[in-house]
MIMAR-653238 format. One line per 3 residues: number of its first residue (from 0); for each residue x, y, z of N, C-alpha, C. Coordinates in nm, 4 decimals. Layout:
<sites>
NUM	X/Y/Z/X/Y/Z/X/Y/Z | ...
</sites>
This chain:
<sites>
0	-7.1550/0.8351/4.8717/-7.0556/0.8055/4.7762/-6.9534/0.8949/4.7541 | -6.8368/0.8585/4.8364/-6.7308/0.9787/4.8135/-6.6349/0.9680/4.6844 | -6.5970/1.0751/4.6250/-6.5036/1.0748/4.4857/-6.3889/1.0722/4.5542
3	-6.3666/1.1236/4.6012/-6.2312/1.1837/4.7091/-6.0942/1.2369/4.5943 | -6.0048/1.3036/4.5825/-5.9016/1.3735/4.4913/-5.9502/1.4020/4.3161 | -6.0083/1.2644/4.2896/-6.0835/1.2655/4.1173/-6.1964/1.3375/4.1451
6	-6.2681/1.4557/4.2721/-6.3829/1.4737/4.2445/-6.3129/1.6336/4.1316 | -6.1957/1.6978/4.2226/-6.1744/1.8158/4.1734/-6.0647/1.8038/4.0267 | -6.1116/1.7242/3.9390/-6.0762/1.7118/3.8427/-6.1635/1.7486/3.7078
9	-6.2853/1.7391/3.7896/-6.4571/1.7217/3.6633/-6.5265/1.8263/3.7045 | -6.5436/1.9343/3.6068/-6.6550/2.0701/3.6876/-6.8189/2.0190/3.6042 | -6.8418/1.9118/3.4993/-6.9119/1.8923/3.4540/-6.9949/1.7536/3.4241
12	-7.0669/1.7184/3.4560/-7.1360/1.5437/3.4015/-7.2633/1.5831/3.3055 | -7.1513/1.5282/3.1962/-7.3019/1.5823/3.0780/-7.3710/1.3988/3.0682 | -7.4934/1.4157/3.0904/-7.5673/1.2541/3.0571/-7.6807/1.2760/3.0104
15	-7.7290/1.2018/2.9383/-7.8851/1.1333/2.8965/-7.9719/1.1854/3.0223 | -8.1084/1.1497/2.9474/-8.1993/1.1302/3.0594/-8.2701/1.0539/3.1003 | -8.2038/0.9019/3.0771/-8.2096/0.7916/3.0774/-8.2693/0.7821/3.2323
18	-8.3896/0.6715/3.2532/-8.4381/0.6504/3.4047/-8.3492/0.6159/3.4804 | -8.2643/0.5577/3.4264/-8.1720/0.4773/3.5394/-8.0703/0.5914/3.6276 | -8.0871/0.7231/3.5447/-8.0256/0.8297/3.6438/-8.0943/0.8653/3.7273
21	-8.1357/0.8970/3.8678/-8.2082/0.9111/3.9412/-8.1457/1.0380/4.0306 | -8.2649/1.1097/4.1094/-8.2241/1.2143/4.1676/-8.0503/1.2035/4.2561 | -8.0948/1.0618/4.3030/-7.9648/1.0294/4.4278/-7.8620/1.0578/4.3546
24	-7.8279/0.9633/4.1912/-7.7152/0.9713/4.1102/-7.6665/1.1047/4.1001 | -7.7767/1.1923/4.1144/-7.6940/1.3438/4.0503/-7.6922/1.4131/4.1805 | -7.7296/1.3900/4.2853/-7.7059/1.4508/4.4419/-7.5668/1.3957/4.4712
27	-7.4827/1.2712/4.4004/-7.3764/1.2580/4.4563/-7.3302/1.2861/4.3844 | -7.3074/1.3976/4.2350/-7.1965/1.4732/4.1859/-7.2378/1.5957/4.2563 | -7.3893/1.6322/4.2671/-7.3346/1.7802/4.2760/-7.2883/1.7851/4.4709
30	-7.2947/1.6983/4.5433/-7.2434/1.7103/4.6408/-7.0864/1.7117/4.6629 | -7.0305/1.6737/4.5003/-6.9084/1.6930/4.5576/-6.8372/1.7974/4.4537 | -6.9557/1.8940/4.3994/-6.9296/2.0025/4.3191/-6.8839/1.9975/4.1768
33	-6.9715/1.8906/4.1898/-7.0234/1.8714/3.9998/-7.0649/1.8901/3.9335 | -7.0843/2.0213/3.8362/-7.2963/2.0206/3.8114/-7.3122/1.9192/3.6927 | -7.4559/1.8309/3.7059/-7.4961/1.7557/3.6575/-7.5497/1.8470/3.5366
36	-7.5447/1.7841/3.3804/-7.5924/1.8439/3.2872/-7.6408/1.7879/3.1718 | -7.8410/1.7362/3.2111/-7.9148/1.6472/3.1092/-7.8813/1.6840/2.9826 | -7.8680/1.6055/2.9011/-7.9007/1.6684/2.7593/-8.0301/1.6934/2.7447
39	-8.0531/1.7937/2.5895/-8.1865/1.8205/2.6067/-8.2471/1.7177/2.5655 | -8.3774/1.6936/2.5890/-8.4979/1.6419/2.5344/-8.5364/1.5575/2.4053 | -8.5289/1.4071/2.3760/-8.5736/1.4111/2.2387/-8.4540/1.4619/2.1652
42	-8.3301/1.4313/2.1959/-8.2385/1.4524/2.0579/-8.0759/1.4200/2.0778 | -8.0667/1.2448/1.9730/-8.0497/1.1542/2.0403/-7.8536/1.1915/1.9760 | -7.8430/1.3124/1.9169/-7.7341/1.3275/1.8503/-7.6218/1.4135/1.9533
45	-7.7233/1.4897/2.0544/-7.5924/1.6051/2.1436/-7.5039/1.5128/2.1913 | -7.5137/1.3968/2.2407/-7.3956/1.3489/2.2987/-7.2944/1.2330/2.1948 | -7.3090/1.2225/2.0755/-7.3183/1.1349/1.9673/-7.1671/1.1501/1.9918
48	-7.0516/1.2189/2.0120/-6.9377/1.1726/1.9595/-6.9164/1.1217/2.1268 | -6.9505/1.1268/2.2338/-6.9171/1.0544/2.3721/-6.9574/0.8996/2.3368 | -7.0524/0.8709/2.2522/-7.1710/0.7641/2.2487/-7.0595/0.6337/2.1804
51	-6.9912/0.7176/2.0539/-6.9268/0.6910/1.9483/-6.8139/0.6187/2.0070 | -6.7462/0.7149/2.0837/-6.6368/0.6356/2.1857/-6.6474/0.5284/2.2311 | -6.6993/0.5441/2.3172/-6.7945/0.4526/2.4086/-6.7809/0.3320/2.3214
54	-6.9093/0.3084/2.2081/-6.9175/0.1933/2.1423/-6.7671/0.1423/2.0728 | -6.6910/0.2192/2.0241/-6.5768/0.1550/1.9901/-6.4779/0.1445/2.0916 | -6.4768/0.1584/2.1899/-6.3767/0.1367/2.3180/-6.4671/-0.0155/2.3541
57	-6.5624/-0.0210/2.3209/-6.6663/-0.1670/2.3686/-6.5787/-0.2467/2.3400 | -6.6367/-0.2343/2.1712/-6.6139/-0.2903/2.0938/-6.4987/-0.3839/2.0191 | -6.3597/-0.2676/2.0250/-6.2964/-0.3165/2.0483/-6.1308/-0.3831/2.1439
60	-6.2007/-0.3322/2.2537/-6.1243/-0.3525/2.4019/-6.1880/-0.3923/2.4712 | -6.3006/-0.3491/2.5732/-6.3213/-0.4015/2.6753/-6.4158/-0.5289/2.6939 | -6.4602/-0.5371/2.5584/-6.5579/-0.6689/2.5256/-6.5060/-0.7626/2.5029
63	-6.3911/-0.7596/2.4930/-6.2903/-0.9111/2.4585/-6.1507/-0.9025/2.5714 | -6.1898/-0.8876/2.6729/-6.1011/-0.8400/2.7968/-6.1635/-0.8647/2.8977 | -6.1297/-0.9614/3.0066/-6.1659/-0.9687/3.1192/-6.1170/-0.8787/3.2359
66	-6.1799/-0.7694/3.2558/-6.1361/-0.6428/3.3630/-6.1868/-0.7362/3.5105 | -6.0434/-0.6980/3.5582/-6.0811/-0.7749/3.7353/-6.1028/-0.6668/3.8245 | -6.0758/-0.5372/3.7453/-6.0943/-0.4724/3.8765/-6.1039/-0.2992/3.8418
69	-6.1668/-0.2078/3.9187/-6.1281/-0.0683/3.8584/-5.9557/-0.0365/3.8037 | -5.9196/-0.1019/3.9260/-5.7412/-0.0348/3.8782/-5.6578/-0.0516/3.7179 | -5.7563/-0.2577/3.7012/-5.7540/-0.3470/3.5780/-5.7948/-0.2000/3.4826
72	-5.9209/-0.2129/3.4989/-6.0031/-0.0584/3.4342/-5.9311/0.0384/3.3219 | -5.8594/0.0769/3.4150/-5.8070/0.2306/3.4193/-5.7036/0.2079/3.3621 | -5.6001/0.0847/3.3649/-5.4909/0.0863/3.2840/-5.5061/0.0611/3.1374
75	-5.6304/-0.0334/3.1380/-5.6590/-0.0583/2.9791/-5.7483/-0.0004/2.9070 | -5.8197/0.1043/2.9889/-5.8521/0.2196/2.8933/-5.7778/0.3504/2.8944 | -5.6571/0.3438/2.9771/-5.5555/0.4600/2.8747/-5.4632/0.4163/2.7836
78	-5.4369/0.3069/2.8326/-5.3743/0.2504/2.7168/-5.4195/0.2417/2.5337 | -5.6208/0.1828/2.5674/-5.6884/0.1940/2.4570/-5.6832/0.3833/2.4088 | -5.6970/0.4462/2.4519/-5.7252/0.5841/2.4515/-5.5998/0.6715/2.4069
81	-5.5124/0.6264/2.4732/-5.3530/0.6150/2.3796/-5.3599/0.5501/2.2177 | -5.3863/0.5153/2.2034/-5.3819/0.4291/2.0903/-5.4899/0.4441/2.0279 | -5.6163/0.5069/2.0348/-5.7254/0.5539/2.0064/-5.6394/0.6606/1.9093
84	-5.5837/0.7908/2.0039/-5.5903/0.8924/1.9848/-5.4487/0.9235/1.9176 | -5.3523/0.8099/1.8717/-5.2119/0.8119/1.8511/-5.1807/0.6900/1.7359 | -5.2047/0.5987/1.7552/-5.2179/0.4763/1.5926/-5.3262/0.4044/1.5967
87	-5.4420/0.4670/1.6091/-5.5392/0.3986/1.5666/-5.5601/0.4743/1.4212 | -5.5939/0.4070/1.2655/-5.6455/0.5063/1.1632/-5.8320/0.5369/1.1861 | -5.8614/0.6670/1.1188/-5.9955/0.7222/1.1824/-6.0510/0.7539/1.0460
90	-6.1170/0.6715/0.9944/-6.2373/0.7078/0.8738/-6.2262/0.8770/0.8220 | -6.2621/0.9199/0.9256/-6.3220/1.0887/0.8601/-6.1567/1.1265/0.8715 | -6.0842/1.0920/0.9106/-5.9027/1.1050/0.8607/-5.8415/1.0381/0.7814
93	-5.8910/1.0296/0.6356/-5.8159/0.9526/0.5795/-5.7550/0.8429/0.6071 | -5.7904/0.7405/0.6647/-5.7007/0.6835/0.7436/-5.6019/0.7268/0.7808 | -5.5888/0.8403/0.9119/-5.4558/0.9182/0.9427/-5.5157/0.8792/1.1217
96	-5.4194/0.8936/1.2308/-5.4589/0.9483/1.3230/-5.4523/1.0183/1.3690 | -5.5892/1.0753/1.4855/-5.5628/1.1910/1.5208/-5.4425/1.2865/1.5533 | -5.3296/1.2203/1.5404/-5.2036/1.2804/1.6321/-5.0835/1.2948/1.5102
99	-5.1194/1.2431/1.4021/-5.0780/1.1972/1.2907/-5.0529/1.3896/1.1999 | -4.9516/1.4267/1.1499/-4.9181/1.5508/1.1063/-4.9721/1.5482/0.9443 | -5.0728/1.6520/0.9191/-5.1995/1.6496/0.8409/-5.0805/1.7024/0.6998
102	-4.9485/1.7427/0.7103/-4.8532/1.7626/0.5803/-4.7524/1.6653/0.5221 | -4.7742/1.6010/0.6403/-4.6690/1.4390/0.5886/-4.7297/1.3435/0.5458 | -4.6735/1.2858/0.4227/-4.7219/1.1831/0.3695/-4.6710/1.0768/0.3995
105	-4.7036/0.9729/0.4211/-4.6176/0.8638/0.4745/-4.5878/0.7754/0.3542 | -4.4953/0.7223/0.3292/-4.4013/0.6406/0.1919/-4.3985/0.5093/0.2629 | -4.4101/0.4138/0.1831/-4.3963/0.2974/0.2022/-4.2714/0.2671/0.2397
108	-4.2663/0.1675/0.3574/-4.0972/0.1467/0.3712/-4.0786/-0.0183/0.3859 | -3.9245/-0.0592/0.2964/-3.9451/-0.2103/0.3757/-3.9705/-0.3167/0.4245 | -3.9604/-0.2213/0.5375/-3.9405/-0.3153/0.6878/-4.0958/-0.2495/0.7859
111	-4.1806/-0.3506/0.7931/-4.2957/-0.2529/0.8805/-4.2881/-0.3610/1.0391 | -4.2687/-0.2898/1.1148/-4.2995/-0.3270/1.2651/-4.4116/-0.3568/1.3018 | -4.4456/-0.4617/1.4277/-4.6131/-0.4893/1.4729/-4.5709/-0.4387/1.6388
114	-4.6449/-0.3548/1.6357/-4.6166/-0.3215/1.8625/-4.7315/-0.3984/1.9310 | -4.7535/-0.5012/1.9549/-4.8728/-0.5050/2.0824/-4.8769/-0.4596/2.1419 | -4.9961/-0.4878/2.1870/-5.0706/-0.3611/2.3288/-5.1892/-0.4435/2.3684
117	-5.2047/-0.4534/2.5011/-5.2819/-0.4964/2.5881/-5.2668/-0.6683/2.5665 | -5.1741/-0.7484/2.5527/-5.1456/-0.8867/2.5391/-5.1654/-0.9426/2.4130 | -5.1456/-0.8387/2.2700/-5.2370/-0.8747/2.1460/-5.3098/-0.8713/2.1238
120	-5.4331/-0.7616/2.2365/-5.5709/-0.7566/2.1418/-5.5537/-0.6431/2.1152 | -5.4730/-0.5655/2.0825/-5.4776/-0.4371/2.0227/-5.3049/-0.4631/1.9337 | -5.3168/-0.4531/1.8050/-5.1616/-0.4302/1.7036/-5.1246/-0.3093/1.6122
123	-5.0637/-0.2130/1.6753/-5.0098/-0.1095/1.6058/-4.8813/-0.1660/1.5315 | -4.9108/-0.0878/1.3935/-4.8165/-0.1130/1.2923/-4.7018/0.0168/1.2316 | -4.5858/-0.0017/1.2821/-4.4729/0.1435/1.2539/-4.4197/0.0885/1.1256
126	-4.3873/0.1890/1.0411/-4.2845/0.1771/0.9213/-4.1335/0.2130/0.9690 | -4.0428/0.1545/0.9559/-3.8978/0.1411/0.9824/-3.8334/0.1459/0.8974 | -3.6814/0.2563/0.8782/-3.6060/0.2321/0.7880/-3.5306/0.1082/0.7754
129	-3.5367/0.0404/0.6180/-3.4752/-0.1155/0.6269/-3.3105/-0.0763/0.6233 | -3.2661/-0.1722/0.7513/-3.1300/-0.1684/0.7819/-3.0812/-0.2476/0.6566 | -2.9377/-0.1559/0.6670/-2.8594/-0.2311/0.5614/-2.7881/-0.3798/0.5921
132	-2.8378/-0.4724/0.5470/-2.7296/-0.6010/0.5616/-2.5981/-0.5922/0.5071 | -2.5161/-0.6236/0.6149/-2.3636/-0.6493/0.5688/-2.2955/-0.8055/0.5740 | -2.2517/-0.8277/0.4539/-2.1893/-0.9955/0.4119/-2.1256/-0.9889/0.5000
135	-2.1011/-1.1811/0.5268/-2.0263/-1.2063/0.6221/-1.8539/-1.1579/0.6186 | -1.8065/-1.1530/0.4481/-1.6491/-1.1119/0.4398/-1.6697/-0.9599/0.4594 | -1.7779/-0.8850/0.4499/-1.8209/-0.7452/0.4254/-1.7443/-0.7041/0.6099
138	-1.7030/-0.5656/0.6013/-1.7398/-0.4919/0.7316/-1.7190/-0.3398/0.7074 | -1.7693/-0.2958/0.8068/-1.7834/-0.1647/0.8145/-1.6655/-0.0720/0.7765 | -1.6768/0.0065/0.6974/-1.5273/0.0635/0.6881/-1.5263/0.1834/0.7735
141	-1.4376/0.2090/0.8089/-1.3813/0.3320/0.9259/-1.3514/0.4950/0.8340 | -1.3959/0.5996/0.8955/-1.3408/0.7205/0.8231/-1.1617/0.6933/0.9043 | -1.1188/0.6890/0.7934/-0.9550/0.7169/0.8632/-0.8425/0.8421/0.7667
</sites>
């Protein structure tokens, strides 16, 4: 198996010690200049962040879609990763997204807009400033 130009993007592959990862599996990556690093034996928490992200991505995204190929999977995971890091609330961050500025306190606004991602599978909600509605007889005043 040849990873093509994508092999230059990676220097390490961290994997657990599952028996499904054979020497041939490691050889494919080593042949492309990628160092394979197995996690320490009997240490289930050593890769906990990656395991949690994979579980969340599967539960919230890929288990609910019919993925038709590698290109489709990459597009779905790219969209989901952006949503995960910018629009999704995280409990460990007091229901803020990782990209939210910590010193800004979100205030409730009168108008909440929904943006659908992945055909409505994911929904992001954003507050917008309410637009002042003009009465039909009222016209905007001009600065004259």
